[in-house]
PyMOL CGO cylinders between C-alpha atoms (Angstrom):
from pymol import cmd
from pymol.cgo import CYLINDER

trace = [
    CYLINDER, 85.06, -42.04, -112.04, 84.84, -39.43, -114.80, 0.3, 1, 1, 1, 1, 1, 1,
    CYLINDER, 84.84, -39.43, -114.80, 85.76, -39.57, -118.49, 0.3, 1, 1, 1, 1, 1, 1,
    CYLINDER, 85.76, -39.57, -118.49, 89.15, -37.95, -117.75, 0.3, 1, 1, 1, 1, 1, 1,
    CYLINDER, 89.15, -37.95, -117.75, 89.94, -40.89, -115.43, 0.3, 1, 1, 1, 1, 1, 1,
    CYLINDER, 89.94, -40.89, -115.43, 89.20, -43.36, -118.22, 0.3, 1, 1, 1, 1, 1, 1,
    CYLINDER, 89.20, -43.36, -118.22, 91.59, -41.51, -120.52, 0.3, 1, 1, 1, 1, 1, 1,
    CYLINDER, 91.59, -41.51, -120.52, 94.33, -41.71, -117.87, 0.3, 1, 1, 1, 1, 1, 1,
    CYLINDER, 94.33, -41.71, -117.87, 93.74, -45.37, -116.96, 0.3, 1, 1, 1, 1, 1, 1,
    CYLINDER, 93.74, -45.37, -116.96, 93.77, -46.49, -120.61, 0.3, 1, 1, 1, 1, 1, 1,
    CYLINDER, 93.77, -46.49, -120.61, 96.58, -44.18, -121.75, 0.3, 1, 1, 1, 1, 1, 1,
    CYLINDER, 96.58, -44.18, -121.75, 93.91, -43.00, -124.16, 0.3, 1, 1, 1, 1, 1, 1,
    CYLINDER, 93.91, -43.00, -124.16, 93.95, -40.44, -126.90, 0.3, 1, 1, 1, 1, 1, 1,
    CYLINDER, 93.95, -40.44, -126.90, 90.88, -38.20, -127.25, 0.3, 1, 1, 1, 1, 1, 1,
    CYLINDER, 90.88, -38.20, -127.25, 89.56, -38.19, -130.80, 0.3, 1, 1, 1, 1, 1, 1,
    CYLINDER, 89.56, -38.19, -130.80, 86.36, -36.26, -130.14, 0.3, 1, 1, 1, 1, 1, 1,
    CYLINDER, 86.36, -36.26, -130.14, 85.81, -34.35, -126.92, 0.3, 1, 1, 1, 1, 1, 1,
    CYLINDER, 85.81, -34.35, -126.92, 82.43, -34.33, -125.22, 0.3, 1, 1, 1, 1, 1, 1,
    CYLINDER, 82.43, -34.33, -125.22, 82.02, -33.70, -121.50, 0.3, 1, 1, 1, 1, 1, 1,
    CYLINDER, 82.02, -33.70, -121.50, 85.27, -34.97, -119.96, 0.3, 1, 1, 1, 1, 1, 1,
    CYLINDER, 85.27, -34.97, -119.96, 83.95, -34.32, -116.46, 0.3, 1, 1, 1, 1, 1, 1,
    CYLINDER, 83.95, -34.32, -116.46, 80.88, -36.51, -116.88, 0.3, 1, 1, 1, 1, 1, 1,
    CYLINDER, 80.88, -36.51, -116.88, 80.52, -39.19, -114.24, 0.3, 1, 1, 1, 1, 1, 1,
    CYLINDER, 80.52, -39.19, -114.24, 80.93, -42.77, -115.45, 0.3, 1, 1, 1, 1, 1, 1,
    CYLINDER, 80.93, -42.77, -115.45, 79.41, -45.51, -113.30, 0.3, 1, 1, 1, 1, 1, 1,
    CYLINDER, 79.41, -45.51, -113.30, 79.59, -48.63, -115.45, 0.3, 1, 1, 1, 1, 1, 1,
    CYLINDER, 79.59, -48.63, -115.45, 81.09, -49.97, -118.67, 0.3, 1, 1, 1, 1, 1, 1,
    CYLINDER, 81.09, -49.97, -118.67, 80.35, -52.45, -121.45, 0.3, 1, 1, 1, 1, 1, 1,
    CYLINDER, 80.35, -52.45, -121.45, 82.81, -54.12, -123.81, 0.3, 1, 1, 1, 1, 1, 1,
    CYLINDER, 82.81, -54.12, -123.81, 81.31, -55.52, -127.02, 0.3, 1, 1, 1, 1, 1, 1,
    CYLINDER, 81.31, -55.52, -127.02, 81.63, -55.60, -130.79, 0.3, 1, 1, 1, 1, 1, 1,
    CYLINDER, 81.63, -55.60, -130.79, 78.03, -56.70, -131.19, 0.3, 1, 1, 1, 1, 1, 1,
    CYLINDER, 78.03, -56.70, -131.19, 75.73, -53.70, -130.96, 0.3, 1, 1, 1, 1, 1, 1,
    CYLINDER, 75.73, -53.70, -130.96, 72.69, -55.98, -130.80, 0.3, 1, 1, 1, 1, 1, 1,
    CYLINDER, 72.69, -55.98, -130.80, 74.06, -57.36, -127.51, 0.3, 1, 1, 1, 1, 1, 1,
    CYLINDER, 74.06, -57.36, -127.51, 74.58, -53.84, -126.21, 0.3, 1, 1, 1, 1, 1, 1,
    CYLINDER, 74.58, -53.84, -126.21, 70.98, -52.95, -127.06, 0.3, 1, 1, 1, 1, 1, 1,
    CYLINDER, 70.98, -52.95, -127.06, 69.54, -56.20, -125.71, 0.3, 1, 1, 1, 1, 1, 1,
    CYLINDER, 69.54, -56.20, -125.71, 71.49, -56.73, -122.50, 0.3, 1, 1, 1, 1, 1, 1,
    CYLINDER, 71.49, -56.73, -122.50, 73.09, -53.50, -121.37, 0.3, 1, 1, 1, 1, 1, 1,
    CYLINDER, 73.09, -53.50, -121.37, 71.27, -51.40, -118.81, 0.3, 1, 1, 1, 1, 1, 1,
    CYLINDER, 71.27, -51.40, -118.81, 72.37, -48.03, -117.45, 0.3, 1, 1, 1, 1, 1, 1,
    CYLINDER, 72.37, -48.03, -117.45, 75.85, -48.05, -118.97, 0.3, 1, 1, 1, 1, 1, 1,
    CYLINDER, 75.85, -48.05, -118.97, 78.01, -45.01, -119.43, 0.3, 1, 1, 1, 1, 1, 1,
    CYLINDER, 78.01, -45.01, -119.43, 81.00, -46.08, -121.54, 0.3, 1, 1, 1, 1, 1, 1,
    CYLINDER, 81.00, -46.08, -121.54, 81.26, -48.53, -124.44, 0.3, 1, 1, 1, 1, 1, 1,
    CYLINDER, 81.26, -48.53, -124.44, 84.50, -50.29, -125.33, 0.3, 1, 1, 1, 1, 1, 1,
    CYLINDER, 84.50, -50.29, -125.33, 84.57, -51.71, -128.85, 0.3, 1, 1, 1, 1, 1, 1,
    CYLINDER, 84.57, -51.71, -128.85, 86.70, -52.55, -131.85, 0.3, 1, 1, 1, 1, 1, 1,
    CYLINDER, 86.70, -52.55, -131.85, 83.80, -52.05, -134.25, 0.3, 1, 1, 1, 1, 1, 1,
    CYLINDER, 83.80, -52.05, -134.25, 84.33, -49.20, -136.70, 0.3, 1, 1, 1, 1, 1, 1,
    CYLINDER, 84.33, -49.20, -136.70, 81.04, -47.94, -138.08, 0.3, 1, 1, 1, 1, 1, 1,
    CYLINDER, 81.04, -47.94, -138.08, 78.50, -45.18, -137.36, 0.3, 1, 1, 1, 1, 1, 1,
    CYLINDER, 78.50, -45.18, -137.36, 76.15, -47.71, -135.73, 0.3, 1, 1, 1, 1, 1, 1,
    CYLINDER, 76.15, -47.71, -135.73, 78.46, -47.65, -132.68, 0.3, 1, 1, 1, 1, 1, 1,
    CYLINDER, 78.46, -47.65, -132.68, 77.70, -43.97, -132.11, 0.3, 1, 1, 1, 1, 1, 1,
    CYLINDER, 77.70, -43.97, -132.11, 73.98, -44.46, -132.75, 0.3, 1, 1, 1, 1, 1, 1,
    CYLINDER, 73.98, -44.46, -132.75, 73.89, -47.32, -130.26, 0.3, 1, 1, 1, 1, 1, 1,
    CYLINDER, 73.89, -47.32, -130.26, 75.76, -45.28, -127.65, 0.3, 1, 1, 1, 1, 1, 1,
    CYLINDER, 75.76, -45.28, -127.65, 73.32, -42.42, -128.14, 0.3, 1, 1, 1, 1, 1, 1,
    CYLINDER, 73.32, -42.42, -128.14, 70.29, -44.70, -127.74, 0.3, 1, 1, 1, 1, 1, 1,
    CYLINDER, 70.29, -44.70, -127.74, 71.76, -46.12, -124.52, 0.3, 1, 1, 1, 1, 1, 1,
    CYLINDER, 71.76, -46.12, -124.52, 72.68, -42.66, -123.14, 0.3, 1, 1, 1, 1, 1, 1,
    CYLINDER, 72.68, -42.66, -123.14, 76.39, -43.49, -123.12, 0.3, 1, 1, 1, 1, 1, 1,
    CYLINDER, 76.39, -43.49, -123.12, 78.78, -40.60, -122.60, 0.3, 1, 1, 1, 1, 1, 1,
    CYLINDER, 78.78, -40.60, -122.60, 81.88, -42.14, -124.08, 0.3, 1, 1, 1, 1, 1, 1,
    CYLINDER, 81.88, -42.14, -124.08, 83.12, -44.70, -126.62, 0.3, 1, 1, 1, 1, 1, 1,
    CYLINDER, 83.12, -44.70, -126.62, 86.57, -46.26, -126.34, 0.3, 1, 1, 1, 1, 1, 1,
    CYLINDER, 86.57, -46.26, -126.34, 88.02, -47.82, -129.49, 0.3, 1, 1, 1, 1, 1, 1,
    CYLINDER, 88.02, -47.82, -129.49, 90.39, -50.62, -128.54, 0.3, 1, 1, 1, 1, 1, 1,
    CYLINDER, 90.39, -50.62, -128.54, 93.48, -52.01, -130.31, 0.3, 1, 1, 1, 1, 1, 1,
    CYLINDER, 93.48, -52.01, -130.31, 94.48, -48.53, -131.50, 0.3, 1, 1, 1, 1, 1, 1,
    CYLINDER, 94.48, -48.53, -131.50, 91.71, -48.39, -134.05, 0.3, 1, 1, 1, 1, 1, 1,
    CYLINDER, 91.71, -48.39, -134.05, 91.03, -44.99, -135.55, 0.3, 1, 1, 1, 1, 1, 1,
    CYLINDER, 91.03, -44.99, -135.55, 87.46, -44.07, -136.56, 0.3, 1, 1, 1, 1, 1, 1,
    CYLINDER, 87.46, -44.07, -136.56, 86.85, -42.34, -139.88, 0.3, 1, 1, 1, 1, 1, 1,
    CYLINDER, 86.85, -42.34, -139.88, 85.51, -38.83, -140.20, 0.3, 1, 1, 1, 1, 1, 1,
    CYLINDER, 85.51, -38.83, -140.20, 81.86, -39.93, -140.53, 0.3, 1, 1, 1, 1, 1, 1,
    CYLINDER, 81.86, -39.93, -140.53, 82.04, -41.57, -137.09, 0.3, 1, 1, 1, 1, 1, 1,
    CYLINDER, 82.04, -41.57, -137.09, 83.84, -38.59, -135.58, 0.3, 1, 1, 1, 1, 1, 1,
    CYLINDER, 83.84, -38.59, -135.58, 81.33, -36.11, -137.03, 0.3, 1, 1, 1, 1, 1, 1,
    CYLINDER, 81.33, -36.11, -137.03, 78.38, -38.14, -135.75, 0.3, 1, 1, 1, 1, 1, 1,
    CYLINDER, 78.38, -38.14, -135.75, 79.90, -38.31, -132.25, 0.3, 1, 1, 1, 1, 1, 1,
    CYLINDER, 79.90, -38.31, -132.25, 80.58, -34.56, -132.27, 0.3, 1, 1, 1, 1, 1, 1,
    CYLINDER, 80.58, -34.56, -132.27, 76.96, -33.84, -133.17, 0.3, 1, 1, 1, 1, 1, 1,
    CYLINDER, 76.96, -33.84, -133.17, 75.81, -36.10, -130.30, 0.3, 1, 1, 1, 1, 1, 1,
    CYLINDER, 75.81, -36.10, -130.30, 78.33, -34.74, -127.74, 0.3, 1, 1, 1, 1, 1, 1,
    CYLINDER, 78.33, -34.74, -127.74, 79.83, -38.21, -127.22, 0.3, 1, 1, 1, 1, 1, 1,
    CYLINDER, 79.83, -38.21, -127.22, 83.50, -38.46, -126.32, 0.3, 1, 1, 1, 1, 1, 1,
    CYLINDER, 83.50, -38.46, -126.32, 85.59, -40.76, -128.53, 0.3, 1, 1, 1, 1, 1, 1,
    CYLINDER, 85.59, -40.76, -128.53, 88.82, -42.22, -127.18, 0.3, 1, 1, 1, 1, 1, 1,
    CYLINDER, 88.82, -42.22, -127.18, 91.25, -44.69, -128.64, 0.3, 1, 1, 1, 1, 1, 1,
    CYLINDER, 91.25, -44.69, -128.64, 93.58, -46.94, -126.67, 0.3, 1, 1, 1, 1, 1, 1,
    CYLINDER, 93.58, -46.94, -126.67, 96.30, -49.32, -127.75, 0.3, 1, 1, 1, 1, 1, 1,
    CYLINDER, 96.30, -49.32, -127.75, 95.04, -51.98, -125.33, 0.3, 1, 1, 1, 1, 1, 1,
    CYLINDER, 95.04, -51.98, -125.33, 93.02, -54.99, -126.43, 0.3, 1, 1, 1, 1, 1, 1,
    CYLINDER, 93.02, -54.99, -126.43, 89.44, -55.13, -125.19, 0.3, 1, 1, 1, 1, 1, 1,
    CYLINDER, 89.44, -55.13, -125.19, 90.14, -57.67, -122.44, 0.3, 1, 1, 1, 1, 1, 1,
    CYLINDER, 90.14, -57.67, -122.44, 93.02, -55.62, -121.06, 0.3, 1, 1, 1, 1, 1, 1,
    CYLINDER, 93.02, -55.62, -121.06, 91.15, -52.31, -121.33, 0.3, 1, 1, 1, 1, 1, 1,
    CYLINDER, 91.15, -52.31, -121.33, 88.11, -53.73, -119.51, 0.3, 1, 1, 1, 1, 1, 1,
    CYLINDER, 88.11, -53.73, -119.51, 90.37, -55.21, -116.83, 0.3, 1, 1, 1, 1, 1, 1,
    CYLINDER, 90.37, -55.21, -116.83, 92.17, -51.92, -116.29, 0.3, 1, 1, 1, 1, 1, 1,
    CYLINDER, 92.17, -51.92, -116.29, 88.89, -50.06, -115.87, 0.3, 1, 1, 1, 1, 1, 1,
    CYLINDER, 88.89, -50.06, -115.87, 87.54, -52.71, -113.51, 0.3, 1, 1, 1, 1, 1, 1,
    CYLINDER, 87.54, -52.71, -113.51, 90.74, -52.57, -111.44, 0.3, 1, 1, 1, 1, 1, 1,
    CYLINDER, 90.74, -52.57, -111.44, 90.34, -48.79, -111.41, 0.3, 1, 1, 1, 1, 1, 1,
    CYLINDER, 90.34, -48.79, -111.41, 86.94, -49.13, -109.76, 0.3, 1, 1, 1, 1, 1, 1,
    CYLINDER, 86.94, -49.13, -109.76, 84.50, -49.18, -112.68, 0.3, 1, 1, 1, 1, 1, 1,
    CYLINDER, 84.50, -49.18, -112.68, 81.70, -51.74, -112.48, 0.3, 1, 1, 1, 1, 1, 1,
    CYLINDER, 81.70, -51.74, -112.48, 80.40, -53.87, -115.32, 0.3, 1, 1, 1, 1, 1, 1,
    CYLINDER, 80.40, -53.87, -115.32, 76.87, -53.90, -113.95, 0.3, 1, 1, 1, 1, 1, 1,
    CYLINDER, 76.87, -53.90, -113.95, 74.56, -56.80, -114.71, 0.3, 1, 1, 1, 1, 1, 1,
    CYLINDER, 74.56, -56.80, -114.71, 73.29, -58.12, -118.03, 0.3, 1, 1, 1, 1, 1, 1,
    CYLINDER, 73.29, -58.12, -118.03, 69.65, -58.40, -117.01, 0.3, 1, 1, 1, 1, 1, 1,
]
cmd.load_cgo(trace, "trace")
């Protein structure tokens, strides 16, 4: 799966465009960045409803290519600017986190393991 596939599956809107052809192997859905840092290994896309720059910093530290904001949330310009400078794609979807994760899983994306 590539980032473009995630956009299609989630009826997503691109807010900040990084590499839309980057391969995505796994996903993580969380609003707690400490959990992402502590438990997530080798993830490529982060689904979250959290709206602060720490989301982008966490994604960068974990080498994630893409962040999906769920529930139609719209990041402010500071988040967008940070993602642009880090070449991280930002997408928003109207779906709730559970539904968005389920759609990606049904589309073939793995969640990986926590440890």
